C-alpha positions as a Markdown table, in Angstrom:
| # | Residue | x | y | z |
|---|---|---|---|---|
| 1 | Unk | -91.1 | 20.2 | 98.7 |
| 2 | Unk | -90.6 | 21.6 | 95.2 |
| 3 | Unk | -90.6 | 19.8 | 91.9 |
| 4 | Unk | -86.6 | 20.3 | 92.0 |
| 5 | Unk | -84.7 | 17.4 | 90.1 |
| 6 | Unk | -82.0 | 15.4 | 91.9 |
| 7 | Unk | -79.2 | 17.2 | 90.0 |
| 8 | Unk | -80.6 | 20.6 | 90.9 |
| 9 | Unk | -80.8 | 19.6 | 94.7 |
| 10 | Unk | -77.2 | 18.2 | 94.5 |
| 11 | Unk | -75.8 | 21.4 | 92.9 |
| 12 | Unk | -77.6 | 23.6 | 95.5 |
| 13 | Unk | -76.6 | 21.5 | 98.4 |
| 14 | Unk | -72.9 | 21.7 | 97.1 |
| 15 | Unk | -73.2 | 25.6 | 96.7 |
| 16 | Unk | -74.7 | 25.9 | 100.2 |
| 17 | Unk | -71.9 | 23.9 | 101.7 |
| 18 | Unk | -69.3 | 25.9 | 99.8 |
| 19 | Unk | -70.7 | 29.1 | 101.3 |
| 20 | Unk | -71.3 | 27.6 | 104.7 |
| 21 | Unk | -75.0 | 28.1 | 104.7 |
| 22 | Unk | -77.9 | 25.9 | 105.3 |
| 23 | Unk | -79.8 | 24.2 | 102.2 |
| 24 | Unk | -83.6 | 24.7 | 102.4 |
| 25 | Unk | -85.2 | 23.5 | 99.2 |
| 26 | Unk | -88.2 | 25.8 | 99.8 |
| 27 | Unk | -85.9 | 28.9 | 99.5 |
| 28 | Unk | -85.8 | 28.2 | 95.7 |
| 29 | Unk | -88.4 | 28.7 | 93.1 |
| 30 | Unk | -88.7 | 26.1 | 90.3 |
| 31 | Unk | -90.3 | 27.0 | 87.2 |
| 32 | Unk | -93.0 | 24.7 | 85.7 |
| 33 | Unk | -92.1 | 22.7 | 82.7 |
| 34 | Unk | -94.6 | 24.7 | 80.6 |
| 35 | Unk | -93.2 | 28.1 | 81.7 |
| 36 | Unk | -92.3 | 30.5 | 78.9 |
| 37 | Unk | -89.2 | 31.5 | 80.9 |
| 38 | Unk | -86.6 | 29.1 | 82.2 |
| 39 | Unk | -88.9 | 26.0 | 82.1 |
| 40 | Unk | -87.8 | 23.6 | 84.9 |
| 41 | Unk | -85.0 | 25.8 | 86.2 |
| 42 | Unk | -84.5 | 26.5 | 90.0 |
| 43 | Unk | -83.5 | 29.9 | 91.1 |
| 44 | Unk | -82.8 | 31.8 | 94.4 |
| 45 | Unk | -80.4 | 33.0 | 96.9 |
| 46 | Unk | -77.9 | 30.7 | 98.2 |
| 47 | Unk | -78.9 | 30.1 | 101.9 |
| 48 | Unk | -82.1 | 31.8 | 101.3 |
| 49 | Unk | -80.7 | 35.2 | 102.3 |
| 50 | Unk | -80.3 | 38.1 | 99.8 |
| 51 | Unk | -76.7 | 39.1 | 99.5 |
| 52 | Unk | -74.9 | 35.8 | 99.3 |
| 53 | Unk | -75.2 | 34.6 | 95.8 |
| 54 | Unk | -78.2 | 34.4 | 93.4 |
| 55 | Unk | -78.1 | 31.4 | 91.2 |
| 56 | Unk | -80.1 | 29.6 | 88.6 |
| 57 | Unk | -79.7 | 25.8 | 88.1 |
| 58 | Unk | -81.0 | 23.9 | 85.1 |
| 59 | Unk | -82.9 | 20.6 | 85.5 |
| 60 | Unk | -79.6 | 18.9 | 84.5 |
| 61 | Unk | -77.7 | 20.6 | 87.5 |
| 62 | Unk | -75.7 | 23.2 | 85.5 |
| 63 | Unk | -75.5 | 26.4 | 87.7 |
| 64 | Unk | -75.3 | 30.1 | 86.6 |
| 65 | Unk | -75.0 | 33.2 | 88.8 |
């Protein structure tokens, strides 16, 4: 389990469903709140497999690829 927020989890679950891949929370890196780069953001490959879509999701659930 990561320190992912509920909005991040919901967005990533939605994206995984859209691409018909399995959501596994441990596939995503969540930066700590004191990180100098993207504090609190989650990032990783949708479905955990390189080549699908690499996405970053803010703690509020906004996604960017």
